[in-house]
C-alpha positions as MATLAB code, in Angstrom:
seq = 'MAELAELNAQLGLELGEGATEADLEDKGLEEVPPQVLRLGALETLVLDRNQLTALPDAIGALTELRELHVRHNGLRALPDGLSAGCVKLEGLFVENNKLGALPSELGSLTQLKGLIVNRNALTALPPSVCACLALEGLYCDDNRLGELPADIGQLGALEELSARHNALSTLPASIGGLSRLRELRLSHNRLSTLPQSVGSLVSLKGLFLDHNRLQTLPVEIGGLKAVEDVNLESNKIKTLPVTIAHLESLKGLYLENNELQALGFAPQTMPQLRKMSVAGNALSSAETQRLTDAGIELGAAPVDQ';
ca = [
       6.753   51.630    3.760;
       7.093   54.252    6.489;
       7.283   51.557    9.158;
      10.059   49.785    7.266;
      11.960   53.059    6.877;
      11.649   53.572   10.611;
      13.057   50.093   11.294;
      15.949   50.748    8.898;
      16.799   53.970   10.708;
      16.511   52.369   14.113;
      18.685   49.329   13.390;
      20.981   50.688   10.689;
      19.498   48.517    7.947;
      18.749   49.036    4.269;
      15.790   46.727    3.797;
      13.404   47.250    0.901;
       9.950   45.756    0.518;
      11.315   43.214   -1.961;
      14.286   42.227    0.200;
      15.364   38.582   -0.040;
      17.838   38.740    2.881;
      17.617   40.406    6.281;
      20.585   40.375    8.640;
      19.509   41.401   12.148;
      22.374   39.769   14.030;
      23.313   41.310   17.373;
      20.715   44.103   17.309;
      19.571   43.710   20.916;
      16.172   42.439   19.804;
      13.739   40.982   22.333;
      11.173   40.187   19.642;
      11.121   39.888   15.862;
      10.090   43.241   14.353;
       6.656   42.900   12.721;
       7.943   44.805    9.679;
      10.285   41.888    8.960;
       7.408   39.413    9.053;
       5.777   41.302    6.199;
       8.744   40.907    3.842;
       7.091   38.231    1.706;
      10.074   37.727   -0.623;
      12.508   37.023    2.217;
      14.686   33.953    1.641;
      17.302   34.368    4.390;
      16.638   35.722    7.874;
      19.464   36.105   10.381;
      18.525   36.748   14.012;
      21.642   35.417   15.717;
      22.921   36.866   19.021;
      19.851   38.718   20.216;
      17.693   38.330   23.316;
      14.824   36.465   21.719;
      12.902   34.068   23.951;
      10.285   33.171   21.337;
       9.508   33.450   17.645;
       6.026   34.574   16.590;
       3.708   32.072   14.961;
       3.388   34.636   12.169;
       6.867   33.701   10.975;
       5.014   31.127    8.920;
       3.965   33.989    6.638;
       7.518   33.998    5.251;
       6.659   31.324    2.733;
       9.753   31.933    0.566;
      12.179   31.491    3.457;
      15.111   29.153    2.714;
      17.390   29.818    5.694;
      16.582   30.786    9.265;
      19.420   31.602   11.659;
      18.450   32.125   15.315;
      21.639   31.069   17.081;
      22.696   32.326   20.506;
      19.322   33.461   21.800;
      17.054   32.244   24.593;
      14.424   30.340   22.612;
      12.528   27.728   24.623;
      10.324   26.515   21.754;
       9.730   26.973   18.042;
       6.279   27.990   16.801;
       4.032   25.585   14.903;
       3.748   28.250   12.198;
       7.357   27.598   11.238;
       6.762   24.065    9.989;
       3.272   24.898    8.707;
       4.238   27.941    6.620;
       7.971   27.904    5.890;
       7.745   24.783    3.739;
      10.603   25.868    1.449;
      13.058   26.015    4.356;
      16.387   24.340    3.578;
      18.468   25.375    6.581;
      17.370   25.752   10.208;
      20.138   26.919   12.540;
      19.064   27.218   16.190;
      22.088   26.164   18.224;
      22.842   27.754   21.586;
      19.286   28.276   22.784;
      17.141   26.657   25.493;
      14.937   24.476   23.328;
      13.381   21.574   25.206;
      11.648   20.148   22.141;
      11.254   20.659   18.401;
       7.864   21.015   16.675;
       6.054   17.687   16.324;
       5.276   18.548   12.691;
       8.891   19.223   11.749;
       8.531   16.606    9.034;
       6.461   19.095    7.036;
       9.765   20.736    6.097;
      10.365   18.308    3.270;
      13.037   20.486    1.619;
      15.137   20.814    4.775;
      18.776   19.951    4.099;
      20.524   21.174    7.239;
      19.277   21.064   10.849;
      21.620   22.375   13.550;
      20.292   22.232   17.105;
      23.555   21.918   19.045;
      23.701   23.124   22.652;
      20.052   23.152   23.619;
      18.077   21.095   26.155;
      16.492   18.535   23.842;
      15.615   15.157   25.360;
      14.347   13.703   22.073;
      13.994   14.447   18.388;
      10.445   14.305   17.021;
       9.736   11.121   15.033;
       8.557   13.305   12.163;
      12.136   14.434   11.512;
      12.468   11.129    9.664;
      10.103   12.552    7.031;
      12.650   15.265    6.148;
      13.914   13.130    3.303;
      16.133   15.861    1.815;
      18.117   16.186    5.058;
      21.871   15.990    4.462;
      23.226   17.177    7.810;
      21.775   16.620   11.296;
      23.731   18.156   14.171;
      22.454   17.821   17.732;
      25.569   17.893   19.932;
      25.381   18.903   23.586;
      21.767   18.113   24.358;
      20.112   15.501   26.589;
      19.072   12.983   23.964;
      18.453    9.503   25.326;
      17.781    7.959   21.929;
      17.566    8.674   18.227;
      14.287    8.250   16.319;
      13.562    4.599   15.541;
      13.094    5.308   11.831;
      16.173    7.462   11.340;
      17.273    5.049    8.620;
      14.637    6.591    6.343;
      16.881    9.654    5.915;
      18.467    8.292    2.773;
      20.121   11.608    1.809;
      21.834   12.078    5.198;
      25.600   12.514    4.909;
      26.563   13.758    8.373;
      25.054   12.843   11.734;
      26.529   14.345   14.884;
      25.086   13.714   18.361;
      28.114   14.141   20.601;
      27.744   14.871   24.312;
      24.297   13.395   24.838;
      22.917   10.439   26.834;
      22.480    7.868   24.055;
      22.617    4.300   25.368;
      21.558    2.479   22.191;
      21.241    3.126   18.472;
      18.208    2.137   16.373;
      18.731   -0.831   14.079;
      17.473    1.267   11.170;
      20.650    3.346   11.265;
      22.129    0.899    8.791;
      19.794    2.329    6.174;
      21.795    5.567    5.985;
      23.542    4.485    2.802;
      25.007    7.938    2.059;
      26.273    8.676    5.562;
      29.910    9.800    5.531;
      30.424   10.999    9.119;
      28.930    9.497   12.288;
      29.946   11.375   15.429;
      28.627    9.927   18.686;
      31.444   10.692   21.121;
      30.688   11.248   24.811;
      27.506    9.209   25.155;
      26.553    6.035   27.048;
      26.640    3.484   24.253;
      27.427   -0.037   25.452;
      26.657   -1.866   22.194;
      26.278   -1.163   18.492;
      23.619   -2.700   16.247;
      24.799   -5.201   13.658;
      23.370   -2.918   10.983;
      26.204   -0.430   11.516;
      28.175   -2.601    9.110;
      25.815   -1.534    6.321;
      27.031    2.082    6.328;
      28.841    1.554    3.050;
      29.693    5.234    2.440;
      31.026    5.936    5.941;
      34.407    7.679    6.063;
      34.587    8.626    9.746;
      33.250    6.741   12.790;
      33.763    8.543   16.095;
      32.640    6.638   19.190;
      35.186    7.700   21.793;
      34.153    8.212   25.425;
      31.321    5.714   25.527;
      30.840    2.389   27.356;
      31.444   -0.054   24.519;
      32.732   -3.472   25.543;
      32.528   -5.231   22.175;
      32.005   -4.422   18.517;
      29.810   -6.388   16.091;
      31.694   -8.513   13.585;
      29.668   -6.728   10.909;
      31.845   -3.656   11.420;
      34.147   -5.246    8.866;
      31.644   -4.196    6.212;
      32.744   -0.556    6.448;
      34.900   -0.747    3.342;
      35.107    3.034    2.859;
      35.892    4.021    6.446;
      39.172    5.886    6.917;
      39.103    6.934   10.577;
      37.701    5.026   13.555;
      37.967    6.515   17.047;
      37.174    4.122   19.913;
      39.246    5.779   22.619;
      38.071    5.718   26.243;
      35.660    2.802   26.116;
      35.754   -0.609   27.853;
      36.613   -2.762   24.870;
      38.272   -6.037   25.858;
      38.543   -7.665   22.426;
      38.249   -6.544   18.814;
      36.609   -8.627   16.078;
      39.045  -10.027   13.548;
      36.928   -8.370   10.873;
      38.628   -5.079   11.776;
      41.289   -6.278    9.349;
      38.690   -6.073    6.557;
      38.620   -2.267    6.781;
      40.647   -1.863    3.614;
      40.507    1.951    3.516;
      41.371    2.481    7.193;
      44.050    5.105    7.820;
      43.587    5.894   11.528;
      42.470    3.543   14.328;
      42.363    5.027   17.817;
      42.094    2.613   20.747;
      43.656    4.491   23.649;
      42.261    3.834   27.148;
      40.399    0.579   26.680;
      40.906   -2.878   28.223;
      42.660   -4.635   25.369;
      45.242   -7.311   26.158;
      45.809   -8.063   22.481;
      44.749   -6.532   19.189;
      43.486   -9.803   17.721;
      44.373   -8.790   14.169;
      47.516   -7.902   12.255;
      47.635   -4.146   11.478;
      50.712   -4.687    9.339;
      48.486   -6.472    6.816;
      46.412   -3.276    6.355;
      48.375   -1.212    3.816;
      46.428    2.043    4.318;
      46.727    2.064    8.133;
      49.146    4.800    9.134;
      48.226    5.907   12.651;
      47.004    4.236   15.837;
      46.657    5.036   19.511;
      47.046    2.141   21.945;
      48.238    3.689   25.233;
      46.183    2.900   28.317;
      45.632   -0.750   27.387;
      47.376   -3.937   28.510;
      49.169   -4.672   25.264;
      52.573   -6.252   25.478;
      55.601   -4.188   24.601;
      56.344   -6.689   21.840;
      52.973   -6.046   20.186;
      53.458   -2.297   20.425;
      56.897   -2.691   18.886;
      55.420   -4.645   15.969;
      53.215   -1.659   15.205;
      56.207    0.650   15.138;
      58.164   -1.805   12.998;
      55.271   -1.813   10.525;
      55.654    1.953   10.108;
      52.498    2.828   12.024;
      52.663    6.144   13.874;
      51.520    5.884   17.481;
      49.704    8.859   18.991;
      46.323   10.042   20.233;
      43.475   10.911   17.893;
      43.290   14.476   16.553;
      41.496   16.675   19.068;
      38.936   17.963   16.547;
      37.386   14.527   16.258;
];
């Protein structure tokens, strides 16, 4: 109790022995205070914006922990104790660190719903992440990922997958198993093809594949009946499958800076389609005019995509 009182005085906190939340953001910490690791009832621990280079293995003693925030630090690895002990964890937020890998036993976190590892140095995700069956959001932008786990389709609860600014060249065929996926953000990668199974993403609302190396799209893409926005800007697409016209919910289709000489489908037959981008292609002025005549607004995709 005296040690905890000393920590409170030192850091301007009001933690009690039964505390369920500890906010230690921006406290200049170089290590996690041992007093915090003894708060057995802790459910939320915030350690953002410190100078941490490691977490102690003893963090696994926080068996009631639901959320762990360690953003904007200098972490190079996560301890095995995290996945071994913090089995009730629902949110793990470790963006803006120097992580080169995630624990191989990450799949032990079977209640994990949100995993945010943006802006690290990850070259791969551990295969065991596919055992996190409660996962709803997986965010791994700005890393060095060359591929996604082969069994990622097992994540049946996943609703958002974002892996922008990586080095992905292919997608696993199992991705079609993500039946609840609503947002797929894979901009700024090295994708040259898409698996046929992408057409099985029946809940998908947004598909963002701009700044890749795509030359063609699978005809199965026409199976995306719920999709509303598709961004394919800055690829190398020469032709589009006629099944694009089957996207009955499509509102925005962004095709700027490709190698299209013709659209190959009639956008005016798609009643929901309201906005397109087509600049930087080789479309005839007559075809562009037909889009305008159909009431379709021409302009680049929103920047937040």
